[in-house]
MDTraj code that builds the backbone (N, CA, C; nanometers):
import mdtraj as md
import numpy as np

residues = "ILE PRO VAL GLU ASN GLY ARG LEU ALA LEU GLY ARG TRP GLN GLY ILE PHE LEU ALA GLU PHE ASP GLY PRO ARG GLU ARG THR VAL LEU VAL SER VAL VAL ALA GLU".split()
xyz = np.array([
    [2.1543, 2.1126, 1.0930],
    [1.9961, 2.1464, 0.9980],
    [1.9734, 2.2533, 1.0378],
    [1.9217, 2.3741, 0.9528],
    [1.9098, 2.4617, 0.9926],
    [1.7085, 2.4493, 1.0383],
    [1.6578, 2.5508, 1.1047],
    [1.5229, 2.5619, 1.1085],
    [1.4697, 2.7080, 1.0974],
    [1.3515, 2.6509, 1.0017],
    [1.3088, 2.8289, 0.9973],
    [1.1626, 2.8081, 1.0145],
    [1.1190, 2.8927, 1.1129],
    [0.9511, 2.9185, 1.1541],
    [0.9171, 2.7649, 1.2130],
    [0.9706, 2.6717, 1.2670],
    [0.9480, 2.5825, 1.3523],
    [0.9821, 2.4775, 1.2408],
    [1.0456, 2.4778, 1.1290],
    [1.0196, 2.3676, 1.0408],
    [1.1970, 2.3117, 0.9627],
    [1.2193, 2.2206, 0.9554],
    [1.3311, 2.1772, 0.8738],
    [1.3269, 2.2497, 0.7479],
    [1.4886, 2.3340, 0.7158],
    [1.4757, 2.4089, 0.5722],
    [1.5951, 2.2955, 0.5460],
    [1.4797, 2.2378, 0.4524],
    [1.5639, 2.1383, 0.3556],
    [1.5253, 2.1978, 0.2297],
    [1.6488, 2.1759, 0.1191],
    [1.5938, 2.1985, 0.0119],
    [1.4873, 2.0490, -0.0775],
    [1.5087, 2.1526, -0.1948],
    [1.4039, 2.0470, -0.2253],
    [1.4026, 1.8646, -0.2562],
    [1.5368, 1.8104, -0.2730],
    [1.5749, 1.6803, -0.3198],
    [1.6419, 1.6526, -0.1829],
    [1.6385, 1.7186, -0.0191],
    [1.7246, 1.6645, 0.0492],
    [1.6609, 1.6073, 0.2159],
    [1.6665, 1.5301, 0.2407],
    [1.5538, 1.4888, 0.3529],
    [1.6510, 1.3628, 0.4808],
    [1.5929, 1.3605, 0.5580],
    [1.6705, 1.2646, 0.6945],
    [1.5624, 1.1344, 0.6988],
    [1.6261, 1.1000, 0.7104],
    [1.5884, 0.9217, 0.7133],
    [1.7083, 0.8403, 0.7741],
    [1.6168, 0.7456, 0.8452],
    [1.6324, 0.6385, 0.9448],
    [1.6259, 0.5057, 0.9175],
    [1.7739, 0.4413, 0.9090],
    [1.7390, 0.3077, 0.8789],
    [1.7973, 0.1763, 1.0308],
    [1.6551, 0.1190, 1.0348],
    [1.6953, 0.0483, 1.1788],
    [1.7204, -0.1165, 1.1215],
    [1.8717, -0.1200, 1.1329],
    [1.9263, -0.2471, 1.1025],
    [1.9406, -0.3311, 1.2134],
    [1.9467, -0.2714, 1.3498],
    [1.9701, -0.3546, 1.5083],
    [1.8593, -0.4436, 1.5655],
    [1.7170, -0.4394, 1.4391],
    [1.6444, -0.5161, 1.5746],
    [1.5522, -0.3955, 1.6737],
    [1.4873, -0.4027, 1.6744],
    [1.3751, -0.3380, 1.7897],
    [1.4080, -0.3136, 1.9099],
    [1.4675, -0.2032, 1.9688],
    [1.4903, -0.1796, 2.1728],
    [1.4449, -0.0817, 2.1712],
    [1.4358, 0.0002, 2.2672],
    [1.3745, 0.1033, 2.2963],
    [1.5747, 0.1937, 2.3047],
    [1.5428, 0.3414, 2.2261],
    [1.6491, 0.4183, 2.2055],
    [1.6598, 0.5483, 2.2418],
    [1.7429, 0.6215, 2.2967],
    [1.7813, 0.7705, 2.3133],
    [1.8533, 0.8549, 2.2080],
    [1.7143, 0.9685, 2.2018],
    [1.7227, 1.0420, 2.1090],
    [1.7839, 1.1416, 2.2043],
    [1.8849, 1.2309, 2.1614],
    [1.9529, 1.3875, 2.1660],
    [1.9499, 1.4536, 2.1079],
    [1.8857, 1.5750, 2.1031],
    [1.8722, 1.6368, 2.0222],
    [1.9403, 1.8126, 2.1058],
    [2.0030, 1.8419, 2.0667],
    [2.1503, 2.0193, 2.0781],
    [2.0542, 2.1086, 2.0007],
    [2.0208, 2.2043, 2.0719],
    [1.9210, 2.3278, 2.0487],
    [2.0585, 2.4308, 2.0240],
    [2.1407, 2.4867, 1.9018],
    [2.2140, 2.5968, 1.9628],
    [2.1323, 2.7305, 1.8925],
    [2.0729, 2.8742, 1.9502],
    [2.0383, 3.0007, 1.8736],
    [2.0865, 3.1163, 1.8738],
    [2.0603, 3.2017, 1.8242],
    [2.2048, 3.3396, 1.8093],
    [2.0588, 3.4380, 1.8173],
])
top = md.Topology()
chain = top.add_chain()
for i, resn in enumerate(residues, 1):
    res = top.add_residue(resn, chain, resSeq=i)
    for name in ("N", "CA", "C"):
        top.add_atom(name, md.element.get_by_symbol(name[0]), res)
traj = md.Trajectory(xyz[None], top)
């Protein structure tokens, strides 16, 4: 997902959604950043 000026560079009809079907519990989120 490209980032420009600290914001996600998504098109007009693009989005990121999270659907939770496994019930509430603690989660770990891993983010990798690769810069040029």
